NUMARMI-540746 format. One record per atom (N, C-alpha, C, CB): x, y, z. Coordinates in steps of 0.2 Angstrom, whole numbers, padded with zeros to 4 digits, always signed. Glycine has a CB too. Layout:
! residues N
XYZ/...
This chain:
! residues 285
-0053+0375+0449/-0055+0368+0447/-0062+0366+0449/-0049+0363+0449/-0066+0363+0445/-0073+0361+0447/-0072+0355+0451/-0077+0361+0441/-0078+0353+0454/-0078+0347+0458/-0077+0341+0454/-0084+0347+0462/-0080+0341+0448/-0079+0334+0444/-0072+0333+0442/-0084+0335+0438/-0069+0338+0440/-0062+0337+0438/-0057+0336+0444/-0059+0344+0435/-0059+0339+0449/-0055+0337+0455/-0056+0330+0457/-0057+0342+0461/-0062+0327+0457/-0063+0320+0458/-0060+0315+0454/-0071+0319+0458/-0060+0317+0447/-0056+0313+0442/-0049+0313+0444/-0057+0315+0435/-0046+0319+0446/-0039+0319+0447/-0037+0315+0453/-0037+0326+0448/-0041+0316+0458/-0040+0312+0464/-0040+0304+0463/-0046+0314+0470/-0045+0302+0459/-0045+0295+0457/-0039+0293+0454/-0051+0293+0453/-0037+0297+0449/-0031+0295+0445/-0025+0295+0450/-0029+0300+0440/-0024+0299+0455/-0018+0299+0459/-0019+0293+0464/-0018+0306+0463/-0025+0291+0466/-0026+0286+0471/-0025+0279+0468/-0033+0286+0474/-0027+0279+0461/-0026+0272+0458/-0023+0273+0451/-0033+0269+0456/-0016+0274+0451/-0012+0276+0445/-0012+0270+0440/-0005+0277+0447/-0013+0264+0442/-0013+0259+0438/-0019+0259+0433/-0012+0252+0441/-0025+0261+0436/-0031+0261+0433/-0030+0267+0427/-0037+0263+0437/-0027+0273+0429/-0027+0278+0425/-0022+0277+0419/-0024+0284+0429/-0017+0272+0420/-0013+0271+0415/-0015+0265+0410/-0006+0269+0418/-0020+0262+0412/-0022+0256+0408/-0027+0258+0403/-0025+0250+0413/-0026+0256+0397/-0031+0258+0392/-0033+0251+0389/-0027+0262+0386/-0039+0251+0387/-0042+0244+0384/-0038+0242+0378/-0049+0245+0383/-0037+0236+0377/-0034+0233+0371/-0038+0234+0365/-0032+0226+0372/-0035+0236+0360/-0039+0237+0354/-0042+0230+0351/-0034+0239+0348/-0046+0230+0347/-0049+0224+0344/-0044+0220+0340/-0055+0226+0340/-0044+0214+0341/-0039+0210+0337/-0040+0211+0329/-0039+0202+0339/-0035+0210+0326/-0035+0211+0318/-0039+0204+0316/-0028+0211+0315/-0043+0205+0311/-0047+0199+0308/-0043+0197+0302/-0054+0201+0307/-0041+0191+0302/-0037+0189+0296/-0041+0183+0293/-0030+0186+0298/-0041+0183+0286/-0044+0178+0283/-0039+0173+0280/-0049+0180+0277/-0038+0167+0282/-0033+0163+0279/-0036+0158+0274/-0030+0159+0285/-0034+0158+0268/-0037+0154+0262/-0032+0148+0261/-0038+0158+0256/-0034+0142+0262/-0030+0136+0261/-0034+0131+0257/-0028+0133+0268/-0030+0127+0253/-0033+0121+0250/-0030+0121+0243/-0040+0122+0249/-0031+0115+0240/-0029+0114+0233/-0023+0109+0233/-0026+0121+0230/-0019+0109+0228/-0015+0103+0226/-0009+0103+0231/-0012+0104+0219/-0006+0097+0232/+0001+0096+0234/+0003+0097+0241/+0005+0100+0229/-0001+0099+0245/+0001+0101+0252/-0004+0099+0257/+0002+0109+0252/-0001+0098+0263/-0005+0096+0269/-0009+0102+0272/-0001+0092+0274/-0013+0105+0268/-0017+0111+0271/-0021+0110+0277/-0021+0114+0265/-0024+0103+0277/-0028+0102+0283/-0024+0103+0290/-0031+0095+0283/-0018+0101+0290/-0014+0103+0296/-0011+0110+0296/-0008+0097+0296/-0009+0112+0290/-0006+0119+0290/-0010+0124+0292/-0002+0120+0283/-0016+0124+0290/-0021+0129+0292/-0021+0130+0299/-0028+0128+0289/-0021+0125+0303/-0021+0125+0310/-0015+0127+0313/-0024+0118+0313/-0009+0125+0310/-0003+0127+0312/-0002+0135+0312/+0003+0123+0309/-0004+0137+0306/-0004+0145+0305/-0008+0148+0310/-0006+0146+0298/-0014+0146+0311/-0019+0150+0315/-0016+0150+0322/-0026+0146+0315/-0014+0144+0325/-0011+0144+0331/-0005+0148+0332/-0010+0136+0333/-0001+0148+0327/+0006+0151+0328/+0005+0159+0327/+0010+0149+0322/+0000+0161+0323/-0001+0168+0322/-0004+0171+0329/-0005+0170+0316/-0009+0167+0331/-0013+0170+0337/-0009+0170+0343/-0020+0166+0337/-0004+0166+0343/+0000+0165+0349/+0005+0171+0349/+0004+0159+0350/+0006+0174+0343/+0012+0179+0343/+0009+0186+0342/+0016+0178+0337/+0003+0187+0340/+0000+0194+0339/-0007+0194+0341/+0001+0196+0331/-0010+0200+0342/-0017+0201+0344/-0021+0201+0337/-0018+0208+0347/-0022+0194+0335/-0026+0193+0329/-0031+0187+0330/-0021+0192+0323/-0036+0187+0326/-0040+0181+0325/-0040+0179+0318/-0048+0183+0328/-0038+0173+0317/-0038+0170+0311/-0044+0165+0309/-0031+0165+0310/-0047+0167+0304/-0053+0163+0302/-0051+0160+0295/-0059+0168+0301/-0054+0154+0294/-0052+0150+0288/-0057+0150+0283/-0052+0142+0290/-0055+0150+0277/-0058+0149+0271/-0054+0143+0268/-0059+0155+0265/-0057+0137+0269/-0053+0131+0268/-0057+0126+0263/-0050+0127+0274/-0054+0123+0259/-0057+0118+0255/-0053+0111+0255/-0058+0120+0248/-0056+0106+0256/-0053+0099+0255/-0051+0097+0248/-0057+0094+0259/-0053+0101+0243/-0052+0100+0236/-0044+0100+0235/-0055+0105+0232/-0041+0094+0233/-0034+0094+0232/-0032+0094+0225/-0032+0088+0235/-0036+0097+0220/-0035+0098+0213/-0031+0104+0212/-0041+0097+0209/-0029+0106+0206/-0026+0112+0204/-0031+0117+0203/-0021+0111+0199/-0037+0116+0203/-0043+0120+0202/-0048+0120+0208/-0047+0119+0196/-0045+0121+0214/-0049+0121+0220/-0055+0127+0220/-0045+0122+0227/-0061+0125+0223/-0066+0130+0223/-0067+0134+0229/-0073+0126+0221/-0067+0140+0229/-0068+0145+0234/-0073+0150+0233/-0061+0148+0236/-0076+0152+0238/-0081+0158+0237/-0078+0164+0234/-0084+0160+0244/-0071+0165+0235/-0068+0171+0232/-0068+0171+0225/-0060+0171+0234/-0069+0165+0222/-0069+0165+0214/-0075+0168+0211/-0068+0157+0212/-0080+0168+0215/-0086+0171+0212/-0089+0177+0216/-0092+0166+0212/-0086+0179+0221/-0088+0184+0225/-0082+0189+0227/-0091+0182+0232/-0082+0195+0223/-0077+0200+0224/-0077+0203+0231/-0077+0205+0219/-0082+0202+0235/-0083+0205+0242/-0081+0200+0247/-0090+0208+0243/-0078+0194+0245/-0077+0189+0250/-0073+0191+0256/-0073+0183+0247/-0069+0196+0256/-0065+0198+0262/-0068+0204+0265/-0058+0200+0259/-0074+0206+0264/-0077+0212+0268/-0077+0210+0275/-0084+0213+0265/-0075+0215+0279/-0074+0215+0286/-0068+0212+0289/-0080+0210+0289/-0063+0210+0285/-0057+0208+0287/-0051+0213+0286/-0055+0202+0283/-0046+0213+0290/-0041+0217+0290/-0035+0215+0285/-0038+0219+0297/-0035+0209+0284/-0030+0206+0279/-0032+0199+0277/-0023+0206+0283/-0029+0197+0271/-0030+0191+0268/-0024+0187+0268/-0034+0191+0262/-0023+0181+0270/-0017+0177+0269/-0019+0172+0263/-0015+0173+0275/-0016+0172+0258/-0017+0167+0252/-0011+0162+0253/-0016+0171+0245/-0014+0156+0255/-0010+0150+0255/-0013+0144+0251/-0009+0148+0263/-0016+0146+0246/-0019+0141+0242/-0014+0139+0236/-0026+0143+0239/-0016+0133+0233/-0012+0131+0227/-0017+0130+0222/-0008+0124+0229/-0018+0135+0217/-0023+0135+0212/-0019+0136+0206/-0028+0140+0214/-0015+0132+0204/-0011+0133+0198/-0015+0133+0191/-0005+0128+0197/-0020+0130+0191/-0024+0129+0185/-0030+0134+0185/-0025+0122+0183/-0031+0138+0189/-0036+0143+0189/-0034+0149+0185/-0039+0145+0196/-0036+0149+0178/-0033+0154+0174/-0038+0159+0171/-0030+0150+0168/-0045+0158+0173/-0050+0163+0171/-0049+0170+0174/-0057+0160+0173/-0047+0175+0169/-0045+0182+0172/-0051+0185+0176/-0044+0186+0166/-0057+0183+0175/-0063+0186+0179/-0063+0183+0186/-0070+0184+0175/-0061+0177+0186/-0060+0174+0193/-0055+0177+0197/-0060+0166+0192/-0049+0178+0193/-0043+0180+0197/-0044+0188+0199/-0037+0180+0192/-0048+0191+0195/-0050+0198+0196/-0054+0198+0203/-0053+0202+0191/-0058+0193+0204/-0062+0193+0210/-0058+0192+0216/-0067+0187+0209/-0053+0187+0215/-0048+0186+0221/-0044+0192+0222/-0043+0180+0219/-0043+0196+0217/-0039+0202+0218/-0043+0208+0220/-0035+0204+0212/-0049+0208+0220/-0053+0214+0221/-0052+0217+0227/-0061+0212+0220/-0052+0214+0233/-0051+0217+0239/-0044+0220+0240/-0051+0212+0245/-0039+0217+0237/-0032+0220+0237/-0032+0226+0233/-0027+0215+0235/-0035+0226+0227/-0035+0232+0222/-0039+0238+0226/-0039+0230+0216/-0043+0236+0231/-0047+0242+0234/-0043+0244+0240/-0053+0239+0237/-0037+0241+0242/-0032+0243+0247/-0031+0238+0253/-0035+0249+0250/-0035+0232+0253/-0034+0227+0258/-0027+0224+0258/-0039+0222+0258/-0023+0224+0263/-0017+0221+0264/-0017+0213+0262/-0013+0222+0270/-0012+0211+0260/-0011+0204+0259/-0005+0200+0261/-0012+0202+0251/-0005+0194+0262/+0001+0190+0264/+0000+0184+0259/+0002+0188+0271/+0006+0182+0256/+0006+0176+0252/+0011+0171+0254/+0007+0178+0244/+0009+0165+0254/+0014+0159+0256/+0014+0154+0251/+0011+0156+0263/+0021+0152+0250/+0023+0146+0246/+0019+0146+0239/+0022+0140+0250/+0014+0141+0239/+0011+0140+0232/+0006+0145+0230/+0007+0133+0233/+0005+0150+0234/+0001+0156+0231/+0005+0159+0226/+0000+0161+0237/+0011+0158+0226/+0015+0161+0220/+0014+0158+0213/+0023+0161+0222/+0012+0152+0214/+0011+0148+0207/+0003+0147+0206/+0014+0141+0208/-0001+0151+0209/-0008+0151+0208/-0010+0156+0203/-0012+0152+0214/-0016+0155+0200/-0020+0161+0196/-0016+0163+0190/-0021+0167+0201/-0013+0159+0187/-0009+0160+0181/-0013+0161+0175/-0003+0155+0180/-0014+0167+0173/-0019+0168+0167/-0017+0167+0160/-0023+0175+0168/-0010+0165+0160/-0007+0165+0153/-0003+0158+0153/-0003+0171+0151/-0003+0155+0147/+0002+0149+0147/+0009+0151+0146/+0000+0145+0140/+0010+0158+0145/+0017+0160+0145/+0020+0162+0151/+0017+0166+0140/+0018+0159+0157/+0020+0161+0163/+0028+0160+0164/+0016+0158+0169/+0031+0155+0160/+0038+0154+0161/+0042+0159+0158/+0039+0147+0158/+0040+0163+0154/+0044+0169+0151/+0042+0175+0155/+0042+0169+0143/+0047+0180+0155/+0046+0186+0158/+0040+0190+0155/+0052+0190+0158/+0035+0192+0160/+0029+0196+0157/+0030+0203+0160/+0023+0192+0160/+0028+0207+0155/+0029+0214+0157/+0024+0216+0163/+0028+0219+0151/+0027+0219+0168/+0022+0221+0173/+0017+0226+0171/+0026+0225+0179/+0011+0225+0173/+0005+0229+0170/+0002+0226+0164/+0007+0235+0168/+0005+0220+0161/+0002+0217+0155/-0004+0212+0158/+0007+0213+0151/-0008+0210+0153/-0014+0206+0155/-0011+0199+0158/-0018+0204+0149/-0006+0196+0156/-0003+0190+0158/+0000+0191+0165/+0002+0187+0154/+0002+0197+0167/+0005+0198+0174/+0000+0199+0179/+0010+0203+0173/-0006+0198+0178/-0012+0200+0183/-0010+0198+0190/-0018+0197+0181/-0009+0192+0191/-0007+0190+0198/+0000+0192+0200/-0008+0182+0199/+0005+0192+0196/+0011+0193+0197/+0012+0201+0199/+0016+0192+0191/+0008+0205+0196/+0008+0212+0198/+0006+0213+0206/+0003+0216+0194/+0001+0209+0208/-0001+0209+0215/+0005+0206+0219/-0007+0205+0216/+0008+0201+0217/+0014+0198+0221/+0020+0202+0221/+0015+0191+0219/+0021+0205+0216/+0028+0209+0215/+0033+0205+0213/+0029+0213+0221/+0032+0199+0210/+0037+0194+0208/+0034+0189+0204/+0041+0191+0215/+0038+0186+0199/+0035+0181+0195/+0039+0175+0196/+0036+0183+0187/+0036+0169+0197/+0039+0163+0198/+0035+0158+0194/+0040+0161+0206/+0039+0153+0191/+0035+0148+0187/+0036+0141+0189/+0038+0149+0180/+0041+0139+0194/+0043+0133+0196/+0047+0132+0202/+0045+0129+0190/+0049+0126+0204/+0054+0125+0209/+0058+0119+0208/+0050+0125+0216/+0064+0119+0212/+0068+0114+0211/+0066+0108+0216/+0075+0116+0213/+0071+0103+0217/+0069+0098+0222/+0069+0100+0229/+0075+0092+0221/+0067+0095+0233/+0067+0097+0240/+0073+0095+0243/+0061+0092+0244/+0077+0101+0245/+0083+0101+0248/+0084+0107+0253/+0089+0101+0243/+0088+0107+0257/+0089+0112+0262/+0090+0119+0258/+0094+0111+0267/+0087+0124+0261/+0088+0131+0258/+0091+0135+0264/+0081+0134+0256/+0097+0138+0262/+0101+0143+0266/+0098+0150+0265/+0108+0143+0265/+0095+0153+0270/+0091+0159+0270/+0096+0164+0272/+0085+0159+0274/+0097+0170+0268/+0101+0176+0270/+0096+0182+0270/+0107+0176+0266/+0096+0185+0275/+0092+0191+0275/+0096+0197+0272/+0090+0193+0283/+0094+0199+0266/+0098+0204+0263/+0096+0211+0264/+0096+0203+0255/+0090+0212+0267/+0088+0219+0270/+0087+0219+0277/+0082+0222+0266/+0092+0220+0281/+0092+0220+0288/+0089+0226+0291/+0099+0218+0291/+0088+0231+0287/+0085+0237+0290/+0077+0237+0290/+0087+0243+0286/+0074+0233+0286/+0067+0232+0286/+0064+0230+0293/+0064+0227+0281/+0059+0233+0296/+0056+0231+0302/+0054+0224+0302/+0050+0235+0304/+0053+0221+0296/+0051+0214+0296/+0057+0209+0297/+0048+0212+0289/+0063+0211+0295/+0068+0207+0296/+0073+0209+0302/+0072+0206+0290/+0072+0215+0304/+0077+0218+0309/+0078+0213+0315/+0075+0225+0312/+0085+0211+0316/+0086+0207+0322/+0086+0200+0320/+0082+0209+0328/+0083+0198+0314/+0082+0191+0313/+0089+0188+0311/+0077+0190+0307/+0090+0181+0312/+0096+0178+0311/+0095+0173+0305/+0099+0174+0317/+0100+0173+0300/+0099+0168+0295/+0099+0161+0297/+0106+0169+0290/+0095+0157+0293/+0095+0150+0295/+0094+0146+0289/+0089+0149+0300/+0095+0139+0290/+0094+0134+0285/+0089+0130+0286/+0101+0130+0284/+0084+0129+0281/+0078+0125+0282/+0079+0118+0282/+0073+0127+0277/+0074+0114+0283/+0074+0107+0282/+0074+0106+0274/+0069+0103+0285/+0073+0101+0271/+0071+0100+0264/+0065+0104+0262/+0071+0092+0262/+0066+0109+0258/+0061+0113+0255/+0062+0114+0248/+0061+0120+0259/+0057+0117+0245/+0057+0119+0238/+0059+0126+0237/+0050+0118+0235/+0064+0127+0233/+0067+0134+0231/+0063+0136+0225/+0074+0134+0230/+0059+0141+0225/+0055+0144+0220/+0060+0148+0215/+0049+0148+0222/+0059+0148+0209/+0063+0152+0204/+0060+0159+0204/+0064+0149+0198/+0065+0163+0201/+0062+0170+0200/+0063+0171+0192/+0067+0176+0203/+0058+0171+0188/+0058+0171+0181/+0062+0177+0178/+0051+0171+0178/+0061+0183+0182/+0065+0189+0180/+0067+0192+0186/+0060+0193+0175/+0071+0198+0185/+0073+0202+0190/+0067+0205+0194/+0078+0207+0188/+0066+0203+0200/+0060+0205+0204/+0060+0213+0204/+0060+0203+0211/+0066+0216+0203/+0066+0224+0203/+0062+0227+0198/+0073+0226+0204/+0060+0223+0193/+0056+0225+0187/+0049+0227+0189/+0056+0220+0181/+0047+0224+0195/+0040+0226+0198/+0041+0232+0202/+0037+0220+0202/+0038+0237+0200/+0040+0244+0204/+0039+0244+0211/+0036+0249+0201/+0035+0240+0214/+0033+0240+0221/+0037+0235+0225/+0026+0239+0223/+0041+0231+0222/+0045+0226+0225/+0051+0228+0229/+0048+0221+0220/+0052+0225+0235/+0057+0226+0239/+0060+0219+0242/+0056+0231+0245/+0065+0217+0240/+0068+0210+0242/+0070+0210+0249/+0074+0208+0238/+0069+0205+0253/+0071+0205+0260/+0075+0199+0262/+0065+0204+0265/+0075+0194+0258/+0079+0188+0259/+0080+0184+0253/+0076+0184+0265/+0086+0181+0253/+0087+0176+0247/+0088+0169+0250/+0093+0179+0243/+0087+0164+0245/+0088+0157+0247/+0093+0154+0242/+0082+0154+0247/+0098+0150+0245/+0103+0146+0241/+0102+0139+0242/+0110+0149+0243/+0101+0135+0237/+0100+0128+0237/+0105+0124+0233/+0093+0126+0235/+0108+0119+0236/+0113+0115+0232/+0109+0109+0228/+0119+0113+0236/+0110+0109+0222/+0106+0104+0218/+0111+0099+0214/+0101+0108+0213/+0109+0093+0214/+0113+0088+0211/+0110+0086+0204/+0114+0081+0215/+0114+0087+0199/+0112+0085+0192/+0112+0078+0191/+0116+0089+0187/+0109+0075+0186/+0109+0068+0184/+0116+0065+0184/+0105+0067+0178/+0121+0069+0182/+0127+0066+0181/+0131+0067+0188/+0131+0070+0176/+0128+0069+0193/+0131+0069+0199/+0134+0076+0201/+0136+0064+0200/+0135+0081+0196/+0138+0087+0198/+0133+0091+0202/+0140+0091+0191/+0136+0095+0206/+0133+0100+0211/+0133+0107+0208/+0135+0099+0218/+0127+0110+0209/+0127+0118+0208/+0123+0121+0213/+0125+0119+0200/+0124+0128+0214/+0120+0132+0218/+0115+0136+0214/+0125+0136+0223/+0109+0136+0217/+0103+0140+0214/+0101+0145+0219/+0097+0135+0212/+0100+0151+0217/+0098+0156+0222/+0092+0160+0219/+0104+0161+0223/+0088+0162+0224/+0082+0166+0222/+0080+0170+0228/+0076+0161+0220/+0076+0175+0226/+0073+0179+0232/+0067+0175+0235/+0070+0186+0229/+0067+0174+0241/+0062+0170+0245/+0058+0174+0249/+0066+0164+0248/+0059+0180+0251/+0055+0184+0255/+0055+0191+0252/+0058+0184+0263/+0050+0195+0252/+0049+0201+0249/+0043+0205+0251/+0050+0201+0241/+0043+0211+0250/+0036+0215+0250/+0035+0218+0244/+0037+0220+0256/+0029+0221+0243/+0026+0224+0237/+0021+0229+0239/+0024+0219+0232/+0020+0234+0235/+0014+0239+0235/+0010+0238+0229/+0016+0246+0237/+0004+0237+0230/-0001+0235+0224/-0007+0240+0223/-0003+0228+0226/-0008+0241+0217/-0014+0245+0215/-0014+0252+0217/-0019+0242+0218/-0019+0256+0215/-0019+0263+0216/-0020+0265+0223/-0026+0266+0213/-0022+0260+0228/-0022+0262+0235/-0015+0260+0238/-0028+0258+0238/-0011+0257+0234/-0004+0255+0237/-0005+0250+0243/+0000+0261+0239/-0009+0245+0242/-0010+0240+0247/-0003+0237+0249/-0015+0235+0245/-0002+0236+0255/+0004+0232+0257/+0004+0225+0256/+0006+0234+0264/+0009+0222+0253/+0009+0215+0252/+0015+0212+0254/+0007+0213+0244/+0015+0206+0258/+0021+0203+0261/+0020+0195+0258/+0021+0203+0268/+0026+0193+0256/+0026+0186+0253/+0032+0182+0254/+0025+0186+0245/+0032+0176+0255/+0038+0171+0256/+0036+0165+0252/+0039+0170+0263/+0041+0162+0248/+0040+0156+0245/+0041+0150+0249/+0044+0156+0239/+0043+0151+0256/+0045+0146+0260/+0038+0143+0263/+0049+0148+0266/+0038+0137+0265/+0032+0134+0268/+0029+0128+0265/+0027+0139+0269/+0033+0124+0262/+0030+0118+0259/+0028+0112+0264/+0035+0115+0254/+0033+0111+0268/+0032+0105+0273/+0029+0108+0280/+0038+0102+0274/+0026+0103+0284/+0023+0105+0290/+0028+0107+0295/+0019+0099+0293/+0034+0104+0295/+0039+0106+0300/+0042+0113+0299/+0045+0101+0299/+0042+0115+0292/+0044+0122+0291/+0038+0127+0293/+0045+0123+0284/+0032+0125+0292/+0026+0129+0294/+0026+0130+0301/+0020+0127+0291/+0028+0125+0305/+0027+0125+0312/+0034+0127+0315/+0026+0118+0315/+0039+0129+0311/+0045+0132+0314/+0044+0139+0317/+0051+0132+0308/+0046+0140+0323/+0045+0147+0326/+0049+0152+0322/+0049+0147+0333/+0054+0151+0318/+0057+0156+0314/+0053+0158+0308/+0064+0154+0312/+0050+0153+0305/+0045+0154+0300/+0039+0158+0302/+0043+0148+0296/+0036+0156+0308/+0030+0159+0311/+0031+0166+0313/+0027+0155+0317/+0037+0167+0316/+0039+0174+0318/+0040+0179+0312/+0046+0174+0321/+0042+0176+0306/+0043+0180+0300/+0036+0182+0297/+0047+0176+0295/+0032+0177+0297/+0025+0178+0294/+0021+0183+0299/+0021+0171+0293/+0022+0182+0305/+0019+0187+0310/+0021+0194+0309/+0020+0185+0317/+0027+0195+0308/+0030+0201+0306/+0027+0204+0300/+0037+0202+0306/+0027+0199+0295/+0024+0201+0288/+0017+0204+0289/+0024+0196+0283/+0013+0200+0293/+0006+0202+0294/+0005+0209+0298/+0002+0197+0299/+0009+0210+0303/+0009+0216+0306/+0011+0222+0302/+0013+0216+0313/+0017+0221+0298/+0019+0226+0294/+0014+0228+0288/+0025+0224+0290/+0011+0223+0286/+0006+0224+0280/+0000+0228+0283/+0003+0217+0277/-0002+0227+0289/-0008+0231+0292/-0006+0237+0295/-0012+0226+0297/+0001+0239+0296/+0003+0245+0299/+0003+0244+0306/-0002+0250+0297/+0005+0238+0309/+0005+0237+0316/+0012+0234+0318/+0000+0233+0318/+0017+0236+0315/+0024+0234+0317/+0028+0240+0317/+0027+0229+0311/+0032+0241+0323/+0036+0247+0324/+0043+0246+0320/+0037+0248+0331/+0047+0251+0320/+0053+0251+0316/+0058+0246+0318/+0056+0258+0316/+0057+0244+0324/+0062+0239+0327/+0059+0232+0326/+0064+0240+0334/+0054+0231+0323/+0051+0224+0322/+0047+0221+0328/+0057+0219+0321/+0044+0226+0332/+0040+0224+0338/+0033+0226+0336/+0042+0228+0344/+0028+0222+0338/+0021+0224+0337/+0020+0231+0340/+0017+0218+0340/+0015+0234+0337/+0013+0241+0340/+0009+0239+0346/+0008+0244+0334/+0009+0244+0350/+0005+0244+0357/-0002+0241+0356/+0005+0250+0360/-0003+0235+0359/-0010+0232+0359/-0010+0227+0354/-0015+0237+0358/-0005+0226+0350/-0005+0220+0345/+0000+0215+0346/-0004+0224+0338/+0003+0215+0352/+0007+0209+0353/+0003+0203+0356/+0012+0211+0359/+0006+0198+0359/+0002+0192+0361/-0003+0195+0367/+0006+0187+0364/-0009+0192+0366/-0015+0194+0371/-0016+0201+0371/-0013+0191+0378/-0015+0205+0366/-0016+0212+0366/-0011+0216+0370/-0023+0213+0368/-0005+0214+0371/+0000+0218+0375/+0003+0223+0370/+0005+0213+0378/
């Protein structure tokens, strides 16, 4: 044994904690896109940033607009390289009337190149490039441009009433060990067609909402509310949930835990038991 190796071995034996300590990896860089119609994005962008950064080794940066129309303006609409340098994009915008296919292709460009994505609530009703979005669109068709990325087609929602969430795939690392819960008054998004028609779709949870008709009769509506998808030739991982209309839901620890797992799964940093990979838990643990 040469003298240098002997010295290193002696140091390791004398200071085992130093030998076992490895530097934490760099935090994942996340771009959170918020703005547009119908939601309190000014508050929710901060709730999401604080909630995610407290639960995982991530840094969340904002692309936010105060524009509250259904055609909010973002750099992503004109720059297909808007997500360069990021590890994941969270789409939490509400852009229902942005229908220019060229603009939508710009938004999709990073994901088509393999960048993971997470989509929350009204992102499912954004970037609809056809007026026929209320009828089932064939996956891969021109009208399904955004739905192909999401892995589900939705066209509308019911009233704000509590949603009973049932995790239907309890083997997924995203949902493993999670308990069913019932939300406050929230919007249940419909599923226009069987989500399984999208080849990369995997349902994780369903939601049931009791709705009262004008004549007073009650009926139960159900829909997939949490799922994953694989998108494009690079098989980018995509996680989505239609939950998250109201601030109380966005700030609910159960919602934030779910989204955090979705982020870590999409980037390949979630183990089979639903725990962050080494170095990607809170404070890089």
